C-alpha positions as CSV (number, residue, x, y, z in Angstrom):
1,M,35.6,86.1,162.1
2,D,38.1,88.5,163.8
3,K,39.9,91.2,161.8
4,I,43.0,93.2,162.6
5,I,42.9,96.9,161.7
6,V,46.1,98.9,161.4
7,Q,46.6,102.6,160.9
8,G,50.0,102.8,159.4
9,G,52.8,105.3,159.7
10,K,53.9,104.8,163.3
11,S,57.6,104.2,164.1
12,L,58.0,101.4,166.6
13,H,60.1,101.9,169.8
14,G,60.4,99.9,173.0
15,N,60.7,96.4,174.3
16,V,59.3,93.1,173.0
17,Q,59.4,89.9,175.0
18,I,59.6,86.8,172.8
19,S,57.4,83.8,173.6
20,G,58.3,80.2,173.5
21,A,58.6,78.6,170.1
22,K,55.5,76.9,168.8
23,N,57.6,74.6,166.5
24,A,59.6,73.5,169.6
25,A,56.7,73.1,171.9
26,L,54.6,70.9,169.7
27,P,57.1,68.0,169.3
28,V,58.1,68.3,173.0
29,M,54.5,67.9,174.0
30,A,54.1,64.9,171.7
31,A,57.1,63.3,173.3
32,A,55.2,63.1,176.6
33,L,53.4,60.1,175.0
34,L,56.7,58.1,175.4
35,T,56.6,58.0,179.2
36,E,54.4,57.1,182.1
37,G,54.3,59.7,184.8
38,T,54.1,63.5,184.7
39,N,56.4,65.6,182.4
40,T,56.7,69.3,183.1
41,F,57.4,71.7,180.3
42,H,58.0,75.5,180.8
43,N,57.7,78.5,178.4
44,I,54.7,77.1,176.5
45,P,53.1,79.8,174.3
46,D,49.4,80.4,174.3
47,L,48.6,79.7,170.6
48,M,45.8,78.0,168.6
49,D,48.2,75.2,167.6
50,I,49.1,74.5,171.2
51,R,45.4,74.2,172.1
52,T,44.9,71.8,169.2
53,I,47.7,69.5,170.3
54,K,46.3,69.6,173.9
55,K,43.0,68.4,172.6
56,L,44.7,65.7,170.6
57,L,46.8,64.5,173.5
58,R,43.8,64.4,175.8
59,N,42.0,62.4,173.2
60,L,44.8,59.9,173.4
61,G,44.5,59.7,177.2
62,A,46.8,62.5,178.5
63,Q,45.9,64.5,181.6
64,I,47.1,68.1,181.1
65,E,47.3,70.9,183.7
66,G,48.7,74.4,183.5
67,E,49.2,77.1,180.8
68,E,52.7,78.6,180.4
69,T,54.0,75.7,182.5
70,L,52.4,72.4,181.5
71,Q,52.2,69.1,183.4
72,I,51.4,66.3,181.0
73,N,50.7,62.8,182.4
74,V,50.2,59.9,180.1
75,D,50.2,56.9,182.5
76,K,47.7,55.2,180.1
77,I,47.2,55.7,176.4
78,T,43.5,55.1,176.0
79,S,43.3,55.6,172.3
80,C,45.9,55.3,169.4
81,V,43.7,57.2,167.0
82,A,44.5,60.8,166.0
83,P,41.2,61.8,164.3
84,Y,40.7,63.9,161.2
85,E,38.7,66.6,163.0
86,L,41.7,67.3,165.3
87,V,44.5,66.8,162.8
88,K,43.0,68.7,159.8
89,T,44.0,72.2,161.0
90,M,47.6,71.4,162.0
91,R,50.2,69.5,160.2
92,A,52.3,69.0,163.3
93,S,49.7,66.6,164.6
94,V,51.5,63.9,162.7
95,L,54.2,64.1,165.4
96,V,52.2,61.7,167.6
97,L,52.7,58.9,165.0
98,G,56.3,58.0,166.1
99,P,55.7,58.0,169.8
100,L,52.4,56.0,169.5
101,V,54.1,53.3,167.4
102,A,57.1,53.2,169.7
103,R,55.2,52.8,172.9
104,M,52.0,51.0,171.9
105,G,53.0,49.2,168.7
106,V,50.1,50.7,166.8
107,A,48.8,54.1,165.6
108,R,46.1,55.4,163.4
109,V,46.8,59.0,162.4
110,S,44.8,61.1,160.0
111,L,46.8,62.6,157.1
112,P,47.5,66.1,158.3
113,G,46.4,69.6,157.2
114,G,47.6,73.1,158.2
115,C,48.7,76.0,156.1
116,A,48.2,75.6,152.3
117,I,51.8,76.3,151.3
118,G,52.6,73.1,149.4
119,A,52.2,69.4,149.7
120,R,54.7,68.9,152.5
121,P,54.2,65.1,152.2
122,V,54.6,62.7,155.1
123,N,56.0,60.0,152.9
124,L,59.5,60.5,154.5
125,H,58.0,59.7,158.0
126,I,56.3,56.6,156.6
127,K,59.3,55.3,154.7
128,A,61.6,55.7,157.8
129,L,59.2,53.9,160.1
130,E,58.8,51.1,157.5
131,E,62.6,50.8,157.5
132,M,62.4,50.4,161.3
133,G,60.0,47.4,160.8
134,A,56.6,49.1,161.0
135,K,53.9,47.8,158.6
136,I,52.0,50.9,157.3
137,E,48.9,51.2,155.2
138,L,47.0,54.3,154.0
139,K,43.3,53.7,154.5
140,E,40.5,56.2,154.1
141,G,42.8,59.2,154.7
142,Y,44.5,57.6,157.7
143,I,48.1,56.3,158.3
144,E,47.7,52.9,160.0
145,A,51.0,51.7,161.5
146,K,51.7,48.5,163.4
147,A,55.0,47.1,164.9
148,K,55.5,44.6,167.7
149,K,58.8,46.3,168.3
150,L,60.6,48.9,166.2
151,K,64.1,48.1,165.2
152,G,67.0,50.4,164.7
153,A,67.9,51.3,161.1
154,E,70.1,53.5,159.1
155,I,67.8,56.1,157.5
156,Y,68.6,58.7,154.8
157,F,66.1,61.5,154.3
158,D,65.9,62.5,150.6
159,I,65.2,66.1,151.7
160,S,65.8,67.8,155.0
161,T,62.5,67.4,157.0
162,V,62.1,68.9,160.5
163,T,59.0,67.0,161.5
164,G,60.3,63.9,159.9
165,T,63.5,64.1,161.9
166,E,61.6,64.7,165.1
167,N,59.0,62.0,164.5
168,V,61.6,59.3,163.7
169,M,64.0,60.5,166.5
170,M,61.2,60.0,169.0
171,A,60.3,56.6,167.6
172,A,63.9,55.5,167.7
173,T,64.3,56.2,171.4
174,L,62.3,53.0,172.3
175,A,63.4,50.9,169.3
176,Q,65.6,47.9,169.6
177,G,69.2,48.7,168.6
178,T,70.7,51.8,167.0
179,T,69.1,54.2,164.6
180,I,71.2,56.6,162.5
181,L,69.5,59.5,160.7
182,R,71.4,61.0,157.8
183,N,70.5,64.3,156.2
184,A,68.7,65.1,159.4
185,A,67.3,68.5,160.0
186,C,69.6,70.8,162.1
187,E,67.1,73.3,163.4
188,P,67.2,74.5,167.0
189,E,63.8,73.0,167.6
190,V,65.2,69.6,166.8
191,V,68.0,70.2,169.3
192,N,65.4,71.3,171.9
193,L,63.5,68.1,171.5
194,A,66.6,66.0,171.7
195,E,67.6,67.6,175.0
196,V,64.1,66.9,176.4
197,L,64.3,63.3,175.2
198,K,67.8,62.9,176.8
199,G,66.3,64.2,180.0
200,M,63.8,61.3,179.7
201,G,66.8,58.9,179.5
202,A,67.1,58.7,175.7
203,K,70.6,58.1,174.2
204,I,71.0,60.7,171.4
205,N,74.1,62.1,169.8
206,G,74.5,64.6,167.0
207,A,71.4,66.7,167.3
208,G,72.1,70.0,165.6
209,T,74.1,68.2,162.9
210,D,72.9,66.3,159.8
211,V,73.8,62.9,161.4
212,I,71.9,61.9,164.5
213,K,72.5,58.6,166.3
214,I,69.9,57.2,168.7
215,E,70.5,54.1,170.8
216,G,67.2,52.6,171.8
217,V,66.4,52.0,175.5
218,T,63.7,49.8,177.0
219,S,61.8,52.6,178.7
220,L,61.9,56.4,179.4
221,K,61.1,58.4,182.5
222,P,59.3,61.7,182.8
223,T,61.4,64.9,182.8
224,E,61.3,68.6,183.1
225,G,62.2,70.9,180.2
226,T,62.0,74.4,178.8
227,I,60.9,75.5,175.4
228,I,63.4,77.7,173.5
229,P,62.4,81.2,172.4
230,D,60.6,81.6,169.1
231,R,63.2,82.6,166.5
232,I,60.5,83.3,163.9
233,E,58.6,85.7,166.2
234,A,61.9,87.4,167.1
235,G,62.8,87.8,163.4
236,T,59.3,89.2,162.7
237,F,59.8,91.9,165.3
238,M,63.3,92.6,164.1
239,I,61.9,93.2,160.6
240,A,59.2,95.3,162.1
241,A,61.8,97.7,163.5
242,G,63.3,98.0,160.1
243,I,60.2,98.5,158.0
244,T,58.9,101.2,160.4
245,H,62.4,102.9,160.7
246,G,62.1,102.3,164.5
247,E,64.2,100.7,167.3
248,L,63.1,97.6,169.3
249,N,64.8,95.7,172.0
250,I,64.0,92.0,171.2
251,R,64.2,90.4,174.7
252,G,64.4,86.7,175.4
253,C,65.7,85.6,171.9
254,I,68.8,83.6,171.2
255,P,71.0,85.5,168.7
256,E,72.8,82.4,167.5
257,H,69.5,81.1,166.1
258,L,69.1,84.3,164.0
259,E,72.4,84.7,162.3
260,A,71.2,84.4,158.7
261,L,68.5,87.0,159.3
262,I,70.9,89.3,161.2
263,N,73.4,89.3,158.3
264,K,70.7,90.1,155.8
265,L,69.2,92.9,157.9
266,R,72.6,94.5,158.4
267,D,73.0,94.4,154.6
268,T,69.8,96.4,154.3
269,G,71.4,99.1,156.5
270,M,69.9,98.1,159.9
271,K,71.9,98.1,163.0
272,I,71.7,94.9,165.0
273,S,73.5,94.9,168.3
274,P,73.6,92.6,171.3
275,I,71.9,93.6,174.6
276,K,71.5,91.6,177.8
277,G,69.1,88.8,177.1
278,G,68.6,89.6,173.4
279,L,69.1,92.0,170.6
280,K,68.5,95.6,169.7
281,A,67.2,96.2,166.1
282,T,67.5,99.7,164.7
283,G,66.0,100.7,161.4
284,T,67.5,102.9,158.7
285,K,66.0,105.7,156.6
286,K,67.3,104.3,153.4
287,I,66.6,100.5,153.1
288,N,69.1,98.8,150.8
289,S,67.4,96.1,148.7
290,V,69.0,92.6,149.2
291,D,68.5,89.2,147.6
292,V,67.2,86.4,149.8
293,K,67.2,82.6,149.3
294,T,65.5,80.3,151.7
295,L,67.4,77.3,152.9
296,P,67.3,74.7,155.7
297,Y,68.8,75.9,158.9
298,P,71.3,77.5,159.4
299,G,70.2,79.2,156.1
300,F,67.6,81.9,155.8
301,A,64.3,80.5,157.3
302,T,61.4,80.0,154.9
303,D,59.2,81.1,157.8
304,L,60.7,84.6,157.5
305,Q,60.5,84.9,153.7
306,A,57.1,86.6,153.6
307,Q,58.0,89.1,156.3
308,M,61.3,89.9,154.4
309,M,59.3,90.4,151.2
310,A,57.1,93.0,152.9
311,Y,60.3,94.8,154.1
312,M,61.9,94.7,150.6
313,S,58.7,96.1,149.1
314,I,59.9,99.6,150.3
315,G,63.6,99.0,149.6
316,S,65.6,101.4,147.5
317,G,66.2,99.0,144.6
318,L,65.6,95.5,143.2
319,S,65.4,92.4,145.4
320,V,65.1,88.8,144.2
321,I,63.6,86.4,146.8
322,T,64.0,82.7,146.0
323,E,61.9,80.1,147.8
324,T,63.5,76.7,147.8
325,I,61.6,74.9,150.7
326,F,57.9,75.1,149.9
327,E,56.0,75.5,146.7
328,N,52.9,77.8,146.8
329,R,54.6,80.1,149.4
330,F,54.1,83.3,147.5
331,M,50.4,83.6,148.2
332,H,51.0,86.8,150.1
333,V,52.3,88.5,146.9
334,S,48.8,89.3,145.5
335,E,47.8,90.9,148.8
336,L,51.0,92.9,149.1
337,M,50.4,94.1,145.5
338,R,46.9,95.3,146.6
339,M,48.8,97.6,149.0
340,G,51.0,99.0,146.1
341,A,54.0,96.6,146.2
342,D,55.7,96.0,142.8
343,I,56.3,92.2,142.7
344,K,56.6,89.8,139.8
345,I,56.7,86.0,140.2
346,Q,59.0,83.9,138.0
347,G,58.9,80.3,139.0
348,N,60.2,80.1,142.6
349,N,61.6,83.7,142.4
350,A,59.8,86.9,143.4
351,I,61.3,90.0,141.9
352,V,60.6,92.9,144.2
353,R,61.1,96.5,143.0
354,G,61.0,98.8,146.0
355,V,58.3,101.6,145.9
356,P,58.3,104.9,147.8
357,E,55.3,103.9,149.9
358,L,52.6,101.3,150.5
359,R,48.9,102.1,150.8
360,G,46.4,100.7,153.2
361,A,43.8,98.3,151.8
362,P,41.5,95.5,152.7
363,V,43.6,92.3,152.5
364,M,43.2,88.6,153.4
365,A,45.7,86.4,155.2
366,T,46.3,83.1,153.4
367,D,48.7,81.3,155.8
368,L,50.5,81.9,159.1
369,R,53.6,83.7,157.9
370,A,51.8,85.5,155.1
371,S,49.6,87.0,157.9
372,A,52.6,88.4,159.6
373,S,53.9,90.0,156.3
374,L,50.6,91.8,155.9
375,V,50.8,93.2,159.4
376,L,54.3,94.4,158.7
377,A,53.2,96.0,155.5
378,A,50.2,97.6,157.2
379,L,52.5,99.1,159.9
380,V,54.3,101.3,157.3
381,A,51.4,101.8,154.8
382,K,49.8,105.1,154.4
383,G,46.2,104.9,155.7
384,T,44.2,102.0,157.1
385,T,44.7,98.3,156.4
386,E,42.0,95.8,157.3
387,I,43.4,92.2,157.6
388,S,40.8,89.4,157.5
389,R,41.2,85.6,158.3
390,V,43.6,86.5,161.1
391,Y,43.0,83.1,162.8
392,H,46.1,82.1,160.8
393,L,48.1,84.6,163.0
394,D,46.7,83.0,166.2
395,R,48.3,79.7,165.2
396,G,51.8,81.0,165.6
397,Y,51.9,84.5,167.3
398,E,50.9,85.1,170.9
399,Q,48.9,88.2,171.3
400,I,50.6,89.9,168.3
401,E,48.4,93.0,168.2
402,K,49.0,93.6,172.0
403,K,52.8,93.3,171.5
404,F,52.8,95.7,168.6
405,S,50.5,98.1,170.3
406,A,52.8,98.2,173.3
407,V,55.7,99.5,171.1
408,G,53.7,102.3,169.4
409,A,51.6,100.6,166.6
410,N,48.1,101.8,166.0
411,I,46.6,98.3,165.8
412,K,43.5,96.7,167.1
413,R,41.6,93.4,166.8
414,V,37.9,93.6,165.9
415,A,35.6,90.7,166.5
416,G,33.9,89.5,163.4
């Protein structure tokens, strides 16, 4: 199993090109199931999760060509089963449920896996499809859904759910009548999917707000679309500039998608300024400690919480980090403490008292974003840090060690 080894203490300087967003690419690729013909999608990142959904789509009958630009043809869906062995590693696999039921009237999708950061139940997806007329049973770890024709409905999500919004929005495009989603997720990835669906001929209004209206159509046509830049990768490199007291040009990002993070980083003393096609992030010698509370978009992203905690671990005071989205998303704390961080957990709060320095240590990644926080901590730590189980990183960051190495980090991957 691969490991990443970091010799800390290098200030980072240079340019970083941001890849396409995994969390936008996955639903867009699943949307190809809604049409016959060939869809073309640009700016697809090379990640483990992308490879997983390619395998899943091929298992359903898709023909897929290309890498950064993908051509996906699903003239015929040859199977409506998303098997456990493909779904177990990635929760986003559940995104094929809505398109399969909408187009084929039947789906059998394994209950999903992915990062162990809380239950993240799919009950909201199931409840919404039932309200649209689908008959759903849970059998032997599978969601079995049937519907001769989905019907439009008014659906209220009890909690904001990104994949739930995306799944039901896709299903509603081919439903009979009008579907209204209330308390819908507002994330940029939802908007990206809606734009691709509209390119297919879907009638969608309100994406990016908490009320989305979809008028069903009888069929959709293939389209061409582009995946937005990964705001979480961009945020991770912005924090890297801060934690190493460096300066990075973050190219290819969309600043509007990062406003909550930008405001917090400026409060820590960092300078964040616009440049052509992105942002410049400049660190500060004295890092002001700030409090952080994760919230649905446009609030502070839960996917940047672990990285921010690593940054606050060398802050000049006390920081309270509150996690409101997922339970069990403090698993990186024990590993940061192995590196000398002073962190105490009280319920869904992490109290972080800044220390003068972190120290290199052998640590273990527990989930995707926790992995990134350990890399950030290792970049500033005194000595050598060895990070194991880095397959988590490969799920969401494209060649992260190469990108860090190119801006001055002493970092390498070692085959296990």
